[in-house]
C-alpha positions as CSV (number, residue, x, y, z in Angstrom):
1,M,-6.2,20.0,31.7
2,T,-3.2,20.5,34.0
3,E,-0.4,18.1,33.1
4,D,-1.0,16.8,36.1
5,A,-5.3,16.1,35.1
6,M,-3.8,14.6,32.4
7,R,-1.9,11.9,33.8
8,T,-4.7,11.4,35.8
9,R,-7.5,10.6,33.3
10,V,-4.5,8.5,31.3
11,R,-3.8,6.1,34.1
12,E,-8.1,6.0,35.1
13,L,-7.4,5.1,31.5
14,M,-5.4,1.9,31.3
15,P,-7.9,-0.6,32.3
16,R,-9.3,0.3,28.9
17,A,-6.0,-0.2,27.3
18,R,-5.4,-3.7,28.7
19,A,-8.6,-4.7,27.3
20,D,-8.0,-2.7,24.3
21,L,-4.8,-4.3,24.1
22,A,-6.4,-8.4,24.8
23,E,-9.3,-7.8,22.0
24,M,-6.0,-7.3,19.6
25,V,-3.4,-9.8,19.9
26,A,-6.4,-12.4,19.8
27,F,-6.7,-11.4,16.3
28,E,-4.0,-13.1,13.9
29,S,-3.2,-10.2,11.5
30,V,-0.5,-12.2,9.6
31,Y,-0.6,-10.8,6.4
32,D,1.3,-12.0,2.9
33,P,0.2,-11.3,0.1
34,T,1.6,-14.3,-1.8
35,Q,-0.8,-16.3,0.6
36,P,-5.2,-15.7,0.8
37,A,-5.2,-13.2,3.9
38,P,-6.2,-15.3,6.7
39,P,-9.7,-14.3,8.3
40,D,-9.0,-11.9,11.1
41,C,-7.0,-9.5,8.7
42,A,-10.2,-8.3,7.9
43,R,-11.7,-8.8,11.4
44,M,-8.5,-6.5,13.1
45,V,-9.8,-4.1,10.7
46,E,-13.2,-3.6,11.4
47,W,-11.8,-3.8,15.1
48,L,-10.4,-1.0,14.9
49,E,-12.9,0.9,12.3
50,K,-14.9,0.5,15.8
51,A,-11.9,1.6,18.4
52,F,-11.2,4.9,16.1
53,T,-15.3,5.8,15.9
54,E,-15.4,5.5,19.9
55,A,-12.6,7.5,21.0
56,G,-13.6,10.1,19.0
57,V,-12.7,9.6,15.3
58,S,-14.8,9.9,12.9
59,D,-15.2,8.4,8.9
60,V,-13.5,5.5,10.1
61,R,-12.5,3.6,7.0
62,S,-10.7,1.1,5.0
63,H,-9.0,0.5,1.9
64,V,-7.6,-2.0,-0.5
65,T,-4.6,-1.2,-0.9
66,A,-1.7,-2.2,-4.0
67,D,-0.4,-5.6,-2.5
68,G,-4.5,-6.0,-0.9
69,S,-3.8,-5.3,2.4
70,Q,-5.8,-2.6,3.4
71,A,-5.7,0.0,4.9
72,V,-7.7,2.6,7.8
73,T,-8.5,6.7,7.2
74,G,-10.0,8.6,9.6
75,H,-9.8,12.3,11.2
76,V,-10.3,14.3,14.0
77,P,-11.3,18.2,13.5
78,G,-9.2,20.9,15.7
79,P,-9.9,24.4,15.9
80,P,-9.7,26.9,13.0
81,D,-6.7,27.2,11.1
82,A,-4.9,24.3,13.8
83,P,-2.1,22.6,12.3
84,T,-3.0,18.6,11.2
85,V,-0.5,15.6,12.7
86,L,-1.1,12.4,11.2
87,L,-0.4,9.5,13.8
88,Y,0.0,6.6,12.1
89,F,0.0,2.9,13.7
90,H,0.4,-0.8,11.2
91,H,-2.4,-3.3,12.2
92,D,-0.1,-6.3,10.4
93,V,2.1,-8.8,12.8
94,Q,4.8,-11.3,12.9
95,P,4.2,-14.9,12.3
96,P,4.2,-16.6,15.4
97,L,7.3,-18.3,14.8
98,D,8.3,-21.9,17.1
99,A,5.4,-22.5,19.0
100,D,6.7,-24.9,21.6
101,A,9.2,-22.1,21.9
102,W,5.8,-19.4,24.1
103,E,5.8,-20.1,27.6
104,S,2.1,-19.0,27.0
105,P,0.4,-19.0,23.6
106,A,0.4,-16.2,21.3
107,W,-2.5,-15.4,20.2
108,T,-3.9,-15.5,24.2
109,F,-2.5,-12.9,26.5
110,T,-1.1,-13.4,29.5
111,E,0.3,-11.3,32.2
112,R,3.2,-12.2,33.6
113,D,5.5,-10.2,35.6
114,G,4.4,-7.0,35.2
115,R,4.5,-7.5,31.5
116,W,1.6,-8.1,29.0
117,Y,2.7,-10.8,26.4
118,G,1.5,-12.5,23.6
119,R,2.3,-11.3,19.5
120,G,1.8,-7.9,18.6
121,A,1.8,-6.6,22.4
122,A,4.3,-4.4,21.2
123,D,4.2,-4.5,17.6
124,C,2.6,-2.5,16.8
125,K,-0.3,-3.6,18.9
126,G,0.8,-1.3,21.8
127,N,1.9,2.0,19.5
128,I,-2.8,1.1,18.5
129,A,-3.3,1.3,22.5
130,V,-1.3,4.3,22.8
131,H,-2.6,6.5,19.6
132,L,-6.5,5.1,21.8
133,T,-5.7,5.6,24.4
134,A,-4.1,9.5,23.9
135,L,-7.2,10.5,21.8
136,R,-9.9,9.6,24.9
137,A,-7.8,11.3,27.3
138,I,-7.2,14.5,25.3
139,G,-10.8,14.5,24.9
140,D,-12.3,19.0,24.9
141,E,-8.3,19.8,24.9
142,L,-7.3,19.1,21.3
143,G,-5.7,21.6,19.9
144,V,-4.5,20.1,16.2
145,N,-6.1,18.6,13.8
146,V,-5.7,15.3,13.5
147,K,-5.8,12.5,11.3
148,I,-5.3,8.4,11.6
149,V,-3.6,5.8,9.1
150,G,-2.2,2.3,10.1
151,E,-1.3,-0.2,8.0
152,G,-2.3,-3.9,7.0
153,S,1.1,-5.3,5.2
154,E,4.6,-3.7,6.7
155,E,5.9,-6.5,8.4
156,Q,6.3,-8.2,4.7
157,G,7.2,-4.8,3.2
158,S,5.4,-5.2,-0.2
159,G,4.7,-1.9,-0.7
160,G,1.1,-1.9,-0.2
161,I,1.0,1.1,1.4
162,E,3.9,3.2,-0.2
163,D,1.5,3.3,-3.1
164,F,-1.2,4.6,-1.3
165,V,0.9,7.3,-0.6
166,P,0.6,9.7,-2.8
167,K,-1.9,9.0,-4.5
168,N,-3.4,10.2,-1.8
169,T,-2.4,13.4,-0.7
170,E,-5.6,15.3,0.9
171,L,-6.4,12.4,3.1
172,L,-3.2,11.9,4.9
173,R,-1.3,15.2,4.1
174,A,0.1,17.0,7.7
175,D,2.6,19.4,9.1
176,A,3.5,17.0,11.6
177,I,3.6,13.1,11.4
178,L,3.9,11.2,14.4
179,I,5.3,7.3,13.9
180,L,4.3,4.6,16.5
181,D,6.4,2.0,15.7
182,S,9.6,2.2,17.4
183,G,10.8,2.4,21.1
184,N,12.9,2.9,24.0
185,I,16.6,2.5,24.6
186,E,15.2,0.9,28.0
187,V,12.6,1.6,29.6
188,G,11.6,4.7,31.2
189,R,14.2,6.5,28.7
190,P,12.2,8.5,26.4
191,T,13.7,7.7,23.3
192,L,13.3,9.8,19.7
193,T,14.5,7.0,16.5
194,T,16.6,10.1,13.8
195,S,17.9,7.7,11.8
196,L,17.2,4.4,9.8
197,R,19.5,2.1,7.9
198,G,17.9,1.4,4.1
199,I,17.3,-2.3,3.0
200,A,18.6,-4.1,-0.1
201,N,18.2,-7.8,-0.1
202,V,19.0,-10.2,-2.9
203,V,19.6,-14.1,-3.4
204,V,22.4,-15.1,-5.0
205,S,23.2,-18.4,-6.6
206,V,25.7,-21.4,-7.8
207,E,25.8,-23.4,-10.4
208,T,28.4,-26.2,-11.0
209,L,27.2,-29.4,-12.0
210,A,25.1,-30.5,-14.2
211,S,23.4,-33.0,-11.2
212,A,24.6,-34.3,-7.2
213,M,27.8,-36.8,-8.3
214,H,29.1,-39.4,-6.1
215,S,31.7,-37.4,-3.7
216,G,34.6,-40.1,-3.3
217,M,34.2,-41.3,-7.5
218,F,34.4,-37.5,-8.3
219,G,35.0,-35.4,-5.1
220,G,38.5,-33.1,-5.0
221,A,37.9,-32.2,-8.8
222,A,34.4,-31.8,-10.0
223,P,33.2,-28.3,-8.2
224,D,31.5,-28.0,-5.0
225,A,28.6,-25.3,-5.0
226,L,28.2,-24.7,-2.0
227,A,31.9,-24.7,-1.0
228,A,32.1,-22.0,-3.7
229,L,29.2,-19.9,-1.7
230,I,30.9,-20.3,1.2
231,A,33.6,-18.9,0.0
232,M,32.0,-16.0,-1.9
233,L,29.4,-15.1,1.9
234,A,32.2,-15.6,4.1
235,T,34.0,-12.5,1.9
236,L,30.6,-10.1,2.9
237,R,32.6,-9.4,6.2
238,D,35.9,-9.3,7.6
239,D,38.0,-11.4,10.5
240,A,36.3,-8.7,13.1
241,G,33.3,-8.6,11.6
242,N,33.0,-5.7,9.8
243,T,31.4,-5.4,6.2
244,T,32.7,-5.5,3.6
245,I,31.8,-5.5,0.7
246,R,33.7,-3.6,-2.0
247,G,32.4,-0.4,-3.5
248,L,31.1,0.6,0.1
249,D,31.7,3.0,3.2
250,S,32.3,0.9,6.5
251,E,33.5,3.6,8.4
252,Q,30.8,5.7,9.3
253,S,30.4,7.2,12.5
254,W,27.3,8.0,15.6
255,S,27.2,10.9,16.6
256,G,23.6,10.3,19.2
257,I,23.2,8.4,22.2
258,D,25.7,5.4,22.7
259,Y,24.5,2.2,23.4
260,P,26.3,0.5,26.6
261,Q,28.2,-3.2,25.9
262,D,26.7,-5.0,28.2
263,Q,23.4,-3.9,27.5
264,F,23.2,-4.6,24.0
265,R,25.3,-7.9,25.5
266,T,21.7,-8.8,27.0
267,D,19.6,-7.3,24.8
268,A,20.9,-9.1,22.1
269,T,21.0,-11.9,24.0
270,V,24.8,-13.1,22.9
271,L,26.3,-16.0,25.0
272,D,28.5,-15.1,27.4
273,G,32.4,-15.6,25.4
274,V,31.2,-14.9,22.5
275,D,32.2,-11.9,21.2
276,T,30.2,-9.1,19.2
277,I,31.7,-8.2,16.0
278,G,33.0,-5.0,14.1
279,S,36.0,-2.2,14.7
280,G,33.6,1.0,15.6
281,S,31.5,1.2,18.6
282,I,28.0,-0.8,19.2
283,A,26.1,1.7,18.0
284,E,27.8,2.7,15.0
285,M,28.2,-0.7,14.0
286,V,24.1,-1.2,14.5
287,W,22.7,2.4,13.4
288,A,26.2,3.8,11.1
289,R,27.0,1.2,9.0
290,P,25.9,-1.2,6.4
291,A,25.6,-4.9,7.4
292,A,25.4,-8.1,5.7
293,T,23.6,-10.5,6.7
294,V,22.6,-14.2,5.5
295,L,19.2,-14.8,6.1
296,G,19.2,-18.2,5.1
297,I,20.7,-20.9,2.3
298,D,19.1,-23.6,0.5
299,C,21.4,-26.9,0.3
300,P,21.1,-30.3,1.3
301,P,19.8,-30.7,5.0
302,V,22.5,-32.6,7.7
303,V,19.9,-35.3,8.2
304,G,19.1,-37.1,5.0
305,S,22.2,-35.8,3.3
306,S,23.7,-38.3,1.1
307,A,27.7,-39.1,0.2
308,S,27.3,-36.4,-3.1
309,V,28.9,-32.6,-4.2
310,V,26.6,-30.7,-4.0
311,P,25.3,-29.3,-7.5
312,S,23.7,-26.0,-7.0
313,A,23.2,-23.5,-3.8
314,R,21.5,-20.4,-2.9
315,A,22.0,-18.2,0.1
316,R,19.3,-14.5,0.7
317,I,21.2,-11.6,2.0
318,N,19.8,-9.2,3.8
319,L,22.1,-6.0,3.2
320,R,20.9,-3.3,6.0
321,V,21.9,0.8,4.3
322,P,23.2,3.7,7.0
323,P,21.5,7.2,6.1
324,G,23.2,9.1,3.4
325,M,24.4,5.7,1.3
326,D,22.0,5.0,-1.3
327,A,20.4,1.8,-0.6
328,K,20.4,0.9,-4.9
329,A,24.0,1.8,-5.8
330,A,24.7,-0.5,-1.8
331,Q,21.8,-3.3,-3.5
332,D,24.4,-2.8,-7.1
333,A,27.5,-2.7,-5.3
334,L,26.7,-6.1,-3.6
335,I,26.0,-8.3,-6.7
336,A,29.1,-7.2,-8.5
337,H,31.0,-7.7,-5.0
338,L,29.7,-11.3,-5.4
339,H,30.2,-11.6,-8.9
340,D,33.6,-11.1,-8.4
341,V,34.7,-12.9,-5.6
342,A,33.2,-16.4,-6.9
343,P,35.5,-18.8,-7.6
344,W,36.3,-21.5,-9.9
345,H,34.4,-19.6,-12.6
346,V,31.2,-20.6,-11.5
347,R,27.8,-19.7,-12.4
348,V,26.0,-17.2,-11.0
349,S,23.1,-15.6,-10.3
350,V,21.2,-12.6,-8.5
351,E,17.9,-12.2,-7.7
352,R,17.3,-8.7,-6.6
353,E,14.5,-8.7,-3.6
354,A,13.4,-5.5,-1.1
355,I,15.0,-2.8,-1.2
356,G,14.1,0.5,0.7
357,A,16.3,3.3,1.1
358,P,17.8,4.6,5.2
359,F,15.6,7.6,6.6
360,S,16.3,10.5,8.9
361,G,14.1,11.7,11.3
362,S,13.1,15.6,11.9
363,T,16.0,17.0,14.6
364,E,14.5,20.5,14.9
365,G,11.2,22.1,14.3
366,P,8.8,23.6,16.3
367,A,6.6,20.1,16.1
368,F,10.3,17.4,17.3
369,E,10.4,20.0,20.0
370,A,6.8,20.1,21.3
371,I,7.3,15.9,21.3
372,S,10.1,16.4,22.9
373,S,8.9,18.2,25.8
374,A,5.8,16.3,26.0
375,M,8.1,12.9,26.5
376,S,9.8,14.7,29.2
377,S,7.1,15.6,31.1
378,A,5.6,12.6,30.9
379,Y,8.4,9.7,31.9
380,G,10.0,13.1,34.1
381,T,13.2,12.6,32.1
382,E,15.1,14.4,29.5
383,V,14.7,12.7,25.9
384,V,17.7,10.9,24.0
385,Q,18.2,10.4,20.1
386,Q,18.8,6.7,19.4
387,G,19.1,5.3,15.3
388,Q,17.3,2.0,14.5
389,G,19.4,-0.8,12.6
390,G,15.3,-1.6,11.5
391,S,14.1,-0.1,8.2
392,I,10.6,0.9,7.7
393,P,9.7,2.1,4.0
394,L,7.6,4.5,4.3
395,C,8.7,6.9,6.2
396,T,10.8,7.4,2.9
397,V,8.3,7.4,1.2
398,L,5.9,10.3,3.9
399,Q,9.2,12.5,3.3
400,E,9.8,13.4,0.1
401,T,5.6,13.5,-0.6
402,F,4.7,16.4,2.9
403,P,8.2,17.2,2.4
404,E,7.9,20.4,4.5
405,A,5.9,17.8,7.5
406,E,8.0,17.3,10.8
407,I,8.6,13.5,11.1
408,M,9.3,11.5,14.8
409,L,9.4,8.1,15.3
410,F,9.3,6.2,19.4
411,G,6.8,3.9,20.7
412,V,6.6,0.8,22.9
413,E,9.1,-2.0,21.0
414,E,11.9,-1.6,23.8
415,P,14.1,-4.1,23.9
416,R,12.7,-6.3,26.5
417,C,9.9,-6.8,24.5
418,L,12.0,-9.0,21.2
419,I,9.7,-8.7,18.8
420,H,9.4,-10.8,16.7
421,A,11.0,-13.2,18.5
422,P,9.0,-15.9,20.7
423,N,6.9,-14.0,23.8
424,E,6.8,-10.8,22.7
425,S,6.0,-8.3,25.5
426,V,5.2,-5.0,25.8
427,D,5.6,-2.7,29.3
428,P,2.9,-1.0,29.8
429,T,4.0,1.2,31.4
430,E,5.2,2.3,28.3
431,I,2.0,2.8,27.1
432,E,0.8,4.9,29.7
433,H,3.4,6.8,29.6
434,L,3.7,7.4,26.2
435,A,-0.2,8.1,25.5
436,L,0.2,10.7,27.9
437,A,3.4,12.3,26.0
438,E,0.8,12.1,22.6
439,A,-1.5,14.3,24.0
440,L,0.4,16.6,25.9
441,F,1.6,17.0,21.8
442,L,-1.5,16.7,20.5
443,R,-2.9,20.0,23.2
444,D,0.3,21.9,22.3
445,Y,1.9,21.6,19.1
446,A,-0.1,25.0,17.8
447,S,0.9,27.0,20.3
448,A,4.7,25.7,20.2
449,R,4.4,26.5,16.0
450,R,2.9,30.2,17.2
451,R,6.0,30.8,19.6
């Protein structure tokens, strides 16, 4: 099949992709291992088993992983002695958050202004539509063996698939791994994500008094736990906004594509007149340097608060760790920093939470060259490389388990998708272009390996 014929075939399949996505969005597949799984998590898995089977995948089945979520696997046999490609996706989604902030219901597929809306429309069910469309389009042109793996708890990062992979190496072993859980730098500009920051979360608690005390009688001499916590958190950044954790290098550089200031302000919804932060370029600040973010604080709310000195307070801190930095060492440094900067000899305790190593993907090799060529052909323009501030712990596990495999990250999740936020959406042209790129890759990768 010529490239033009493949392009036509993918375009003809787009109504099916739209129908697929509409069905997937309707599944409220929010998985949290600390709570009973909603019925739609199981229904989503059943749908995947049927859809991938109909798309030509054999032995599609689910596996209960260590955190209780379900992984989905299957395979498509290719020509004898052909290389193997593993296609990754996840089928859980983020909670919808504020229902009133959605312009259309979160669990109802809605088309508006040329985009497709609904929770999971991009992250990551839009990428599942890419895989299904590519597999349907390739037909008899498949030049490789294909395996699939779908994760059921990616959004919670609770470790189910990370435990599953090393225990099922023969089920998942591949020469090339396509992880569709990323996106282009902007719509229509093909982008490979070649680095991911890791993660090192902690919860810090401060205690000063046995109970809340009247601020009129004791305020001024009684140590305020909330004030102490605020002072500690303020030391995590300097006046310019750079992360300043003792012992961590915060001056790394980025050599890939630039992230223009104006585009970032739009993508990040920075309000007019408000500065972006940090002394480096935008690309350096979001892709190459550590970043500490205070995710939440436990303290008395404004409404209902009393005139009392606060006896205890705590905060959850998210530390993003760039490639080249050890996540455990960074977490250790953050904990030591918090103890060192605590004022007034307040009692400080720090609980370790999620930790995940940073990741650097393939930037050379036959699979990298083949996917770059396929994406360039599909979009009609050159592929660029970007980093990503988010973390995908599975990437590191796959890299450690299959060190010879080339791992490439891409997907439909460009900035306008608003993944994890209300009004998540996907541009259908991204599904179409990436399905074509994946189909071309599955056709041509074996030939690229023989060159």
